[in-house]
Backbone as CSV, one residue per row, in Angstrom:
resi,resn,N_x,N_y,N_z,CA_x,CA_y,CA_z,C_x,C_y,C_z
1,MET,-87.842,121.859,20.443,-88.474,121.165,21.563,-88.101,121.867,22.870
2,SER,-89.100,122.254,23.657,-88.840,122.918,24.926,-88.297,121.930,25.955
3,VAL,-87.766,122.481,27.052,-87.236,121.624,28.117,-88.348,120.771,28.722
4,ALA,-89.516,121.382,28.935,-90.641,120.643,29.511,-91.079,119.506,28.590
5,ALA,-91.164,119.801,27.290,-91.570,118.776,26.321,-90.550,117.637,26.291
6,TYR,-89.268,118.010,26.316,-88.216,116.987,26.318,-88.334,116.087,27.545
7,CYS,-88.577,116.680,28.699,-88.660,115.892,29.936,-89.820,114.905,29.892
8,VAL,-90.972,115.352,29.378,-92.136,114.469,29.286,-91.861,113.310,28.329
9,ILE,-91.330,113.636,27.145,-91.057,112.603,26.147,-89.964,111.656,26.637
10,ALA,-88.910,112.207,27.236,-87.803,111.366,27.734,-88.297,110.412,28.810
11,ALA,-89.187,110.891,29.685,-89.730,110.018,30.729,-90.535,108.876,30.119
12,ALA,-91.349,109.194,29.096,-92.136,108.160,28.424,-91.231,107.154,27.723
13,ILE,-90.177,107.639,27.070,-89.243,106.764,26.367,-88.490,105.884,27.360
14,LEU,-88.079,106.447,28.492,-87.368,105.682,29.505,-88.224,104.528,30.016
15,LEU,-89.467,104.825,30.375,-90.363,103.783,30.887,-90.661,102.737,29.810
16,ALA,-90.876,103.202,28.579,-91.183,102.281,27.489,-89.994,101.379,27.175
17,SER,-88.787,101.926,27.214,-87.586,101.124,26.968,-87.397,100.085,28.062
18,CYS,-87.706,100.480,29.290,-87.620,99.536,30.406,-88.603,98.389,30.207
19,MET,-89.830,98.713,29.786,-90.835,97.678,29.549,-90.415,96.751,28.416
20,GLN,-89.922,97.342,27.320,-89.531,96.509,26.186,-88.347,95.622,26.543
21,GLY,-87.423,96.145,27.332,-86.292,95.343,27.759,-86.684,94.229,28.713
22,SER,-87.848,94.392,29.387,-88.294,93.405,30.363,-89.202,92.344,29.772
23,ILE,-90.140,92.762,28.898,-91.147,91.815,28.418,-91.126,91.623,26.906
24,GLY,-90.224,92.322,26.193,-90.084,92.094,24.767,-90.897,92.991,23.870
25,PHE,-91.816,93.779,24.425,-92.572,94.744,23.633,-93.032,95.867,24.564
26,GLY,-93.635,96.910,23.982,-94.159,97.985,24.801,-93.647,99.362,24.437
27,MET,-92.581,99.440,23.635,-92.007,100.740,23.289,-93.043,101.639,22.615
28,GLY,-93.658,101.136,21.550,-94.633,101.942,20.831,-95.931,102.118,21.605
29,MET,-96.454,101.024,22.152,-97.735,101.087,22.850,-97.693,102.057,24.017
30,LEU,-96.619,102.046,24.781,-96.549,102.880,25.962,-96.159,104.316,25.614
31,ALA,-95.160,104.481,24.745,-94.619,105.816,24.499,-95.384,106.616,23.446
32,ALA,-95.882,105.950,22.403,-96.442,106.680,21.265,-97.577,107.645,21.622
33,PRO,-98.557,107.249,22.448,-99.627,108.213,22.766,-99.107,109.489,23.420
34,PHE,-98.128,109.367,24.317,-97.596,110.540,25.009,-96.724,111.389,24.084
35,VAL,-95.937,110.720,23.231,-95.125,111.447,22.263,-96.031,112.196,21.288
36,ALA,-97.123,111.564,20.857,-98.054,112.198,19.924,-98.716,113.425,20.535
37,LEU,-98.936,113.401,21.831,-99.534,114.549,22.510,-98.575,115.730,22.578
38,VAL,-97.288,115.452,22.779,-96.306,116.517,22.995,-95.663,116.979,21.689
39,ASP,-95.247,116.041,20.843,-94.570,116.391,19.584,-94.859,115.325,18.531
40,PRO,-95.982,115.449,17.814,-96.374,114.443,16.813,-95.346,114.241,15.704
41,SER,-94.472,115.227,15.482,-93.491,115.107,14.398,-92.473,113.992,14.658
42,LEU,-92.417,113.503,15.898,-91.469,112.435,16.232,-92.005,111.054,15.879
43,ILE,-93.265,111.008,15.418,-93.882,109.735,15.032,-94.101,109.724,13.521
44,PRO,-93.708,108.665,12.825,-93.123,107.443,13.374,-91.591,107.405,13.411
45,GLY,-90.923,108.301,12.633,-89.487,108.168,12.404,-88.625,108.077,13.643
46,THR,-88.679,109.114,14.491,-87.807,109.133,15.678,-88.122,107.989,16.627
47,LEU,-89.408,107.711,16.818,-89.785,106.650,17.743,-89.308,105.285,17.248
48,ILE,-89.354,105.058,15.946,-88.855,103.791,15.409,-87.342,103.698,15.580
49,MET,-86.638,104.808,15.404,-85.183,104.798,15.616,-84.847,104.469,17.071
50,LEU,-85.596,105.053,17.997,-85.376,104.767,19.417,-85.697,103.312,19.738
51,ALA,-86.779,102.797,19.142,-87.132,101.394,19.344,-86.049,100.478,18.784
52,THR,-85.452,100.869,17.664,-84.367,100.079,17.079,-83.178,100.004,18.020
53,LEU,-82.877,101.120,18.675,-81.751,101.147,19.615,-81.968,100.178,20.773
54,VAL,-83.152,100.192,21.363,-83.389,99.299,22.498,-83.423,97.842,22.050
55,THR,-83.917,97.569,20.844,-83.917,96.180,20.375,-82.496,95.678,20.112
56,ILE,-81.613,96.543,19.660,-80.204,96.154,19.486,-79.615,95.729,20.826
57,LEU,-79.907,96.501,21.856,-79.384,96.195,23.189,-79.927,94.864,23.710
58,VAL,-81.223,94.629,23.501,-81.831,93.384,23.987,-81.341,92.186,23.175
59,VAL,-81.232,92.343,21.863,-80.729,91.247,21.022,-79.310,90.871,21.431
60,ALA,-78.479,91.865,21.730,-77.107,91.572,22.169,-77.117,90.749,23.455
61,ARG,-78.106,91.000,24.314,-78.184,90.294,25.591,-78.820,88.913,25.460
62,GLU,-79.833,88.767,24.591,-80.637,87.543,24.531,-80.513,86.805,23.202
63,HIS,-79.447,87.045,22.434,-79.376,86.514,21.071,-79.447,84.987,21.023
64,GLN,-78.995,84.309,22.049,-79.002,82.846,22.030,-80.412,82.269,22.198
65,GLN,-81.368,83.111,22.608,-82.733,82.643,22.860,-83.685,82.896,21.690
66,ILE,-83.200,83.480,20.603,-84.077,83.846,19.486,-84.570,82.604,18.741
67,ASP,-85.884,82.545,18.496,-86.487,81.497,17.672,-86.329,81.925,16.210
68,LEU,-85.272,81.432,15.565,-84.950,81.882,14.207,-86.005,81.475,13.193
69,GLN,-86.560,80.275,13.331,-87.567,79.824,12.371,-88.842,80.667,12.466
70,GLY,-89.328,80.867,13.690,-90.526,81.677,13.873,-90.312,83.111,13.434
71,THR,-89.151,83.641,13.741,-88.837,85.013,13.334,-88.814,85.130,11.818
72,GLY,-88.282,84.121,11.149,-88.219,84.142,9.684,-89.596,84.204,9.052
73,TRP,-90.544,83.388,9.541,-91.900,83.410,8.996,-92.593,84.745,9.259
74,ALA,-92.372,85.297,10.445,-92.975,86.594,10.762,-92.415,87.696,9.863
75,LEU,-91.120,87.644,9.570,-90.508,88.644,8.702,-90.991,88.526,7.262
76,ALA,-91.396,87.324,6.865,-91.949,87.149,5.512,-93.215,87.986,5.340
77,GLY,-93.963,88.158,6.419,-95.141,89.014,6.366,-94.807,90.473,6.594
78,ARG,-93.755,90.743,7.331,-93.395,92.121,7.677,-93.032,92.944,6.445
79,VAL,-92.389,92.330,5.460,-91.917,93.084,4.294,-93.063,93.748,3.538
80,PRO,-94.078,93.013,3.054,-95.191,93.690,2.373,-95.972,94.596,3.313
81,GLY,-96.061,94.227,4.591,-96.757,95.071,5.551,-96.081,96.415,5.732
82,THR,-94.762,96.427,5.664,-94.010,97.674,5.801,-94.316,98.635,4.663
83,VAL,-94.386,98.121,3.450,-94.702,98.960,2.286,-96.129,99.522,2.416
84,ALA,-97.065,98.670,2.837,-98.448,99.110,3.012,-98.542,100.183,4.101
85,GLY,-97.760,100.028,5.172,-97.768,101.010,6.245,-97.248,102.363,5.788
86,ALA,-96.225,102.363,4.939,-95.683,103.619,4.416,-96.715,104.333,3.548
87,LEU,-97.439,103.573,2.750,-98.489,104.167,1.916,-99.615,104.743,2.774
88,LEU,-99.959,104.037,3.846,-100.997,104.517,4.757,-100.570,105.817,5.417
89,LEU,-99.307,105.929,5.778,-98.785,107.129,6.415,-98.918,108.341,5.489
90,VAL,-98.660,108.137,4.209,-98.758,109.228,3.236,-100.217,109.660,3.039
91,MET,-101.127,108.714,3.081,-102.536,108.995,2.786,-103.285,109.651,3.937
92,LEU,-102.892,109.372,5.177,-103.659,109.853,6.321,-103.206,111.239,6.778
93,PRO,-104.138,112.166,7.038,-103.777,113.448,7.660,-103.382,113.230,9.113
94,ASP,-102.735,114.245,9.706,-102.184,114.104,11.059,-103.227,113.699,12.090
95,LYS,-104.409,114.338,12.062,-105.429,114.047,13.066,-105.940,112.615,12.923
96,ALA,-106.154,112.195,11.688,-106.611,110.824,11.460,-105.558,109.821,11.896
97,LEU,-104.280,110.143,11.647,-103.203,109.247,12.048,-103.153,109.109,13.571
98,ALA,-103.370,110.220,14.279,-103.377,110.174,15.740,-104.502,109.288,16.260
99,LEU,-105.670,109.374,15.628,-106.795,108.551,16.049,-106.551,107.076,15.724
100,VAL,-105.926,106.810,14.575,-105.574,105.429,14.221,-104.581,104.883,15.237
101,LEU,-103.591,105.694,15.585,-102.584,105.292,16.568,-103.245,104.909,17.889
102,ALA,-104.135,105.776,18.369,-104.823,105.505,19.635,-105.693,104.257,19.530
103,GLY,-106.345,104.089,18.380,-107.184,102.905,18.176,-106.373,101.621,18.180
104,VAL,-105.191,101.673,17.577,-104.312,100.499,17.565,-103.907,100.117,18.982
105,VAL,-103.560,101.128,19.785,-103.170,100.861,21.167,-104.318,100.216,21.932
106,LEU,-105.510,100.801,21.828,-106.658,100.268,22.558,-107.036,98.877,22.054
107,GLY,-106.909,98.650,20.747,-107.175,97.311,20.204,-106.201,96.282,20.756
108,GLY,-104.909,96.673,20.809,-103.910,95.770,21.369,-104.153,95.493,22.841
109,VAL,-104.554,96.528,23.576,-104.872,96.372,24.998,-106.037,95.410,25.186
110,LEU,-107.086,95.582,24.378,-108.277,94.734,24.491,-107.950,93.277,24.199
111,LEU,-107.285,93.036,23.084,-106.976,91.658,22.696,-106.034,90.989,23.692
112,THR,-105.070,91.759,24.185,-104.149,91.207,25.172,-104.855,90.916,26.488
113,SER,-105.788,91.798,26.861,-106.489,91.667,28.138,-107.408,90.452,28.181
114,VAL,-108.080,90.162,27.070,-109.030,89.050,27.066,-108.330,87.700,26.914
115,GLY,-107.018,87.747,26.652,-106.262,86.497,26.637,-106.364,85.694,25.359
116,TRP,-106.815,86.317,24.255,-106.873,85.601,22.979,-105.449,85.210,22.572
117,ALA,-105.221,83.944,22.306,-103.876,83.458,22.016,-103.858,82.599,20.753
118,PRO,-103.674,83.207,19.571,-103.579,82.418,18.344,-102.350,81.520,18.365
119,VAL,-102.474,80.348,17.759,-101.356,79.399,17.720,-100.248,79.951,16.812
120,PRO,-98.995,79.959,17.258,-97.911,80.527,16.451,-97.411,79.589,15.352
121,HIS,-98.318,79.172,14.449,-97.860,78.384,13.305,-97.575,79.326,12.125
122,ARG,-97.174,78.765,10.998,-96.667,79.589,9.897,-97.651,80.664,9.449
123,ARG,-98.893,80.280,9.192,-99.869,81.248,8.679,-100.060,82.404,9.651
124,ASN,-100.240,82.093,10.927,-100.475,83.151,11.911,-99.247,84.037,12.097
125,LEU,-98.060,83.446,12.008,-96.841,84.240,12.123,-96.701,85.206,10.946
126,VAL,-97.017,84.735,9.739,-96.940,85.598,8.557,-97.967,86.723,8.655
127,LEU,-99.197,86.387,9.052,-100.255,87.401,9.183,-99.910,88.418,10.273
128,ALA,-99.408,87.923,11.402,-99.023,88.828,12.484,-97.874,89.730,12.044
129,GLY,-96.920,89.167,11.305,-95.805,89.961,10.804,-96.266,91.039,9.839
130,ALA,-97.239,90.708,8.980,-97.776,91.695,8.038,-98.488,92.818,8.787
131,ALA,-99.314,92.448,9.771,-100.022,93.454,10.562,-99.039,94.340,11.325
132,SER,-98.000,93.723,11.853,-96.981,94.483,12.567,-96.257,95.443,11.631
133,GLY,-96.031,95.029,10.399,-95.376,95.898,9.423,-96.206,97.122,9.090
134,VAL,-97.507,96.899,8.873,-98.408,98.021,8.577,-98.443,98.998,9.742
135,LEU,-98.723,98.480,10.933,-98.885,99.336,12.109,-97.564,99.951,12.549
136,GLY,-96.492,99.152,12.511,-95.197,99.649,12.958,-94.667,100.770,12.090
137,THR,-94.862,100.667,10.779,-94.362,101.694,9.869,-95.222,102.948,9.910
138,ALA,-96.539,102.786,10.015,-97.446,103.936,9.997,-97.526,104.649,11.334
139,THR,-97.452,103.891,12.444,-97.695,104.501,13.752,-96.590,104.234,14.780
140,ALA,-95.576,103.457,14.434,-94.492,103.048,15.352,-94.973,102.089,16.423
141,ILE,-96.153,101.485,16.235,-96.677,100.510,17.199,-96.859,99.175,16.491
142,GLY,-95.811,98.387,16.443,-95.898,97.092,15.776,-95.941,95.926,16.739
143,GLY,-95.986,96.213,18.035,-95.902,95.163,19.036,-97.115,94.283,19.228
144,PRO,-98.338,94.844,19.267,-99.505,94.033,19.621,-99.687,92.746,18.807
145,PRO,-99.582,92.767,17.468,-99.786,91.507,16.738,-98.788,90.419,17.138
146,MET,-97.521,90.802,17.328,-96.506,89.815,17.675,-96.642,89.371,19.136
147,ALA,-97.030,90.302,20.003,-97.240,89.935,21.407,-98.373,88.930,21.535
148,LEU,-99.393,89.058,20.687,-100.513,88.123,20.715,-100.076,86.733,20.283
149,VAL,-99.349,86.651,19.182,-99.012,85.346,18.625,-97.919,84.650,19.429
150,TRP,-97.103,85.422,20.141,-96.023,84.835,20.937,-96.265,84.956,22.442
151,GLN,-97.509,85.229,22.861,-97.742,85.551,24.262,-97.507,84.382,25.221
152,LYS,-97.497,83.151,24.737,-97.251,82.017,25.629,-95.769,81.708,25.785
153,VAL,-94.943,82.417,25.018,-93.491,82.319,25.195,-93.117,83.263,26.332
154,THR,-92.180,82.875,27.176,-91.867,83.691,28.344,-90.372,83.977,28.477
155,GLY,-90.060,84.928,29.361,-88.688,85.201,29.754,-87.761,85.588,28.623
156,ALA,-86.529,85.099,28.694,-85.498,85.465,27.727,-85.876,85.038,26.313
157,ARG,-86.602,83.910,26.184,-87.023,83.443,24.861,-87.938,84.457,24.190
158,LEU,-88.893,85.005,24.964,-89.814,86.005,24.427,-89.066,87.283,24.074
159,ARG,-88.254,87.766,24.994,-87.526,89.019,24.752,-86.599,88.895,23.551
160,GLY,-85.883,87.784,23.456,-84.953,87.599,22.352,-85.649,87.487,21.013
161,THR,-86.714,86.676,20.952,-87.427,86.463,19.690,-88.127,87.730,19.218
162,MET,-88.837,88.390,20.139,-89.513,89.639,19.787,-88.500,90.684,19.312
163,SER,-87.397,90.794,20.019,-86.407,91.809,19.676,-85.707,91.497,18.362
164,GLY,-85.439,90.213,18.100,-84.852,89.846,16.822,-85.752,90.219,15.661
165,PHE,-87.061,89.954,15.819,-88.033,90.330,14.788,-88.104,91.841,14.625
166,PHE,-88.209,92.570,15.748,-88.361,94.020,15.681,-87.109,94.712,15.161
167,LEU,-85.945,94.135,15.412,-84.727,94.759,14.907,-84.729,94.788,13.383
168,VAL,-84.966,93.636,12.774,-85.004,93.584,11.308,-86.177,94.397,10.775
169,GLY,-87.356,94.248,11.412,-88.541,94.961,10.952,-88.395,96.464,11.069
170,SER,-87.785,96.941,12.142,-87.619,98.380,12.327,-86.656,98.965,11.300
171,VAL,-85.598,98.225,11.002,-84.660,98.691,9.976,-85.364,98.787,8.620
172,LEU,-86.192,97.789,8.295,-86.964,97.840,7.053,-87.871,99.063,7.028
173,SER,-88.552,99.318,8.137,-89.454,100.468,8.211,-88.688,101.778,8.026
174,LEU,-87.521,101.886,8.651,-86.731,103.111,8.533,-86.250,103.338,7.104
175,VAL,-85.861,102.259,6.421,-85.423,102.380,5.031,-86.573,102.883,4.161
176,VAL,-87.752,102.290,4.335,-88.918,102.702,3.542,-89.311,104.143,3.863
177,LEU,-89.283,104.519,5.133,-89.625,105.894,5.525,-88.609,106.889,4.974
178,ALA,-87.324,106.516,4.981,-86.292,107.404,4.448,-86.482,107.618,2.951
179,ILE,-86.815,106.545,2.246,-87.069,106.658,0.806,-88.264,107.570,0.549
180,GLY,-89.259,107.501,1.433,-90.452,108.326,1.285,-90.308,109.735,1.825
181,GLY,-89.119,110.102,2.318,-88.880,111.452,2.799,-89.420,111.737,4.189
182,GLU,-89.715,110.685,4.963,-90.294,110.869,6.297,-89.235,110.991,7.403
183,ILE,-87.972,110.795,7.055,-86.880,110.946,8.023,-86.127,112.222,7.679
184,ASP,-86.157,113.217,8.581,-85.475,114.482,8.324,-84.485,114.796,9.444
185,ARG,-83.889,115.973,9.366,-82.876,116.369,10.360,-83.476,116.409,11.767
186,HIS,-84.684,116.903,11.883,-85.352,116.979,13.189,-85.504,115.587,13.795
187,SER,-85.837,114.610,12.973,-85.988,113.234,13.445,-84.679,112.700,14.005
188,VAL,-83.603,112.944,13.289,-82.290,112.418,13.693,-81.782,113.120,14.950
189,VAL,-81.905,114.452,14.994,-81.444,115.204,16.168,-82.241,114.790,17.405
190,SER,-83.543,114.630,17.252,-84.384,114.212,18.379,-83.995,112.817,18.854
191,PHE,-83.674,111.938,17.914,-83.214,110.594,18.265,-81.952,110.661,19.122
192,LEU,-80.988,111.487,18.712,-79.735,111.599,19.456,-79.977,112.167,20.861
193,LEU,-80.872,113.139,20.974,-81.161,113.755,22.268,-81.872,112.785,23.213
194,LEU,-82.706,111.906,22.655,-83.497,111.001,23.479,-82.837,109.642,23.707
195,SER,-81.739,109.377,23.014,-81.066,108.087,23.151,-80.637,107.760,24.582
196,PRO,-80.162,108.738,25.363,-79.805,108.406,26.755,-80.968,107.838,27.552
197,ALA,-82.187,108.297,27.277,-83.362,107.764,27.978,-83.554,106.288,27.651
198,VAL,-83.275,105.901,26.408,-83.378,104.500,25.998,-82.366,103.649,26.755
199,VAL,-81.131,104.116,26.818,-80.073,103.352,27.488,-80.377,103.191,28.977
200,ILE,-80.838,104.263,29.615,-81.186,104.183,31.039,-82.351,103.222,31.256
201,GLY,-83.355,103.303,30.384,-84.490,102.394,30.486,-84.087,100.947,30.317
202,TYR,-83.174,100.694,29.374,-82.678,99.338,29.164,-81.948,98.828,30.415
203,LEU,-81.111,99.657,30.986,-80.379,99.254,32.194,-81.335,98.980,33.350
204,LEU,-82.379,99.787,33.470,-83.382,99.546,34.506,-84.116,98.226,34.272
205,SER,-84.291,97.853,32.997,-84.995,96.604,32.694,-84.249,95.398,33.250
206,ARG,-82.939,95.483,33.294,-82.154,94.382,33.857,-82.480,94.194,35.334
207,LEU,-82.674,95.309,36.014,-83.067,95.245,37.425,-84.506,94.760,37.561
208,MET,-85.387,95.262,36.695,-86.800,94.880,36.735,-86.955,93.372,36.525
209,ASN,-86.138,92.809,35.652,-86.228,91.374,35.369,-85.911,90.537,36.607
210,ARG,-85.157,91.105,37.531,-84.755,90.366,38.726,-85.751,90.519,39.877
211,VAL,-86.400,91.695,39.964,-87.177,91.980,41.176,-88.693,92.032,40.974
212,LEU,-89.167,92.172,39.710,-90.606,92.301,39.496,-91.177,91.096,38.760
213,ASP,-92.388,90.722,39.112,-93.105,89.655,38.440,-93.472,90.081,37.023
214,ARG,-93.265,89.179,36.046,-93.516,89.516,34.649,-94.964,89.923,34.401
215,GLN,-95.915,89.243,35.045,-97.321,89.571,34.843,-97.648,90.970,35.324
216,ARG,-97.067,91.401,36.428,-97.311,92.753,36.922,-96.727,93.796,35.978
217,GLN,-95.547,93.511,35.445,-94.958,94.416,34.461,-95.868,94.538,33.239
218,ARG,-96.378,93.387,32.792,-97.227,93.357,31.598,-98.498,94.176,31.810
219,TRP,-99.142,94.005,32.944,-100.384,94.732,33.198,-100.134,96.213,33.443
220,LEU,-98.980,96.547,33.995,-98.635,97.952,34.147,-98.479,98.607,32.783
221,ALA,-97.793,97.917,31.874,-97.616,98.450,30.520,-98.960,98.609,29.820
222,ILE,-99.843,97.612,29.977,-101.161,97.668,29.346,-101.972,98.847,29.893
223,SER,-101.940,99.026,31.208,-102.724,100.094,31.842,-102.252,101.482,31.414
224,VAL,-100.934,101.685,31.438,-100.387,102.985,31.047,-100.672,103.260,29.574
225,SER,-100.558,102.236,28.736,-100.834,102.388,27.307,-102.280,102.810,27.078
226,ALA,-103.200,102.184,27.796,-104.619,102.499,27.640,-104.909,103.933,28.049
227,VAL,-104.327,104.372,29.154,-104.535,105.755,29.610,-104.013,106.740,28.575
228,GLY,-102.831,106.500,28.058,-102.256,107.381,27.045,-103.110,107.455,25.798
229,ALA,-103.634,106.308,25.353,-104.470,106.284,24.154,-105.766,107.052,24.363
230,VAL,-106.385,106.892,25.532,-107.636,107.603,25.820,-107.406,109.112,25.859
231,VAL,-106.327,109.532,26.512,-106.000,110.958,26.569,-105.793,111.524,25.164
232,LEU,-105.100,110.762,24.312,-104.846,111.200,22.940,-106.151,111.345,22.165
233,ILE,-107.071,110.396,22.314,-108.363,110.475,21.617,-109.156,111.684,22.082
234,VAL,-109.207,111.891,23.392,-109.947,113.045,23.939,-109.374,114.360,23.405
235,ARG,-108.059,114.445,23.343,-107.433,115.681,22.849,-107.752,115.906,21.376
236,GLN,-107.751,114.844,20.573,-108.039,115.005,19.139,-109.509,115.381,18.916
237,ILE,-110.403,114.849,19.717,-111.828,115.148,19.546,-112.166,116.554,20.020
238,THR,-111.551,116.977,21.123,-111.890,118.271,21.714,-110.985,119.407,21.223
239,GLY,-109.876,119.033,20.566,-108.907,120.051,20.145,-109.323,120.830,18.917
């Protein structure tokens, strides 16, 4: 990885970690399109490892706010979804995977923007967890389904619950990817090199939580995610 490539990816990871630390999701949606443009080999393994690190930090901070019952139902769906996502990753060629990744981001942006809010009862939590497992394992973007089902939860409750779910789900995804041979030395070394960006982003999120309105943070994350996804699609079509 060149110095320029590292700087671009680190900046995306820093901003994405700040968003996830502030609103409970955004790591994959914001960072994945830019990481895919610069170094596709970091998706999904390295990006999921980085997302796991930031969720550990947020869970340590907000653990008392986690909705354990809701998280449990969502994880019941995440397990089979994770296996399906690993199979999808093996079946799709790189270009198709990039287009799927961009499509997932734009789909999440659209659904979040129009304000569709499914009721977070058992069935919807299980379905959202399954969808998150498929998308999170295949593309490192598992946030949109859970953000939709939990979007009326706010503040520390949202951050804690989302992070509790993503921590367990990300570990499951990493185990399945490791078994499938998708985690290699390059993935681990890149994770170690980019970890400082995660920590800095997390620390900035503490400041963001005090000085910025949550809705503005949310729309900023949505806007940046959409731009990244569009750029990724254009590059895949014209490349």
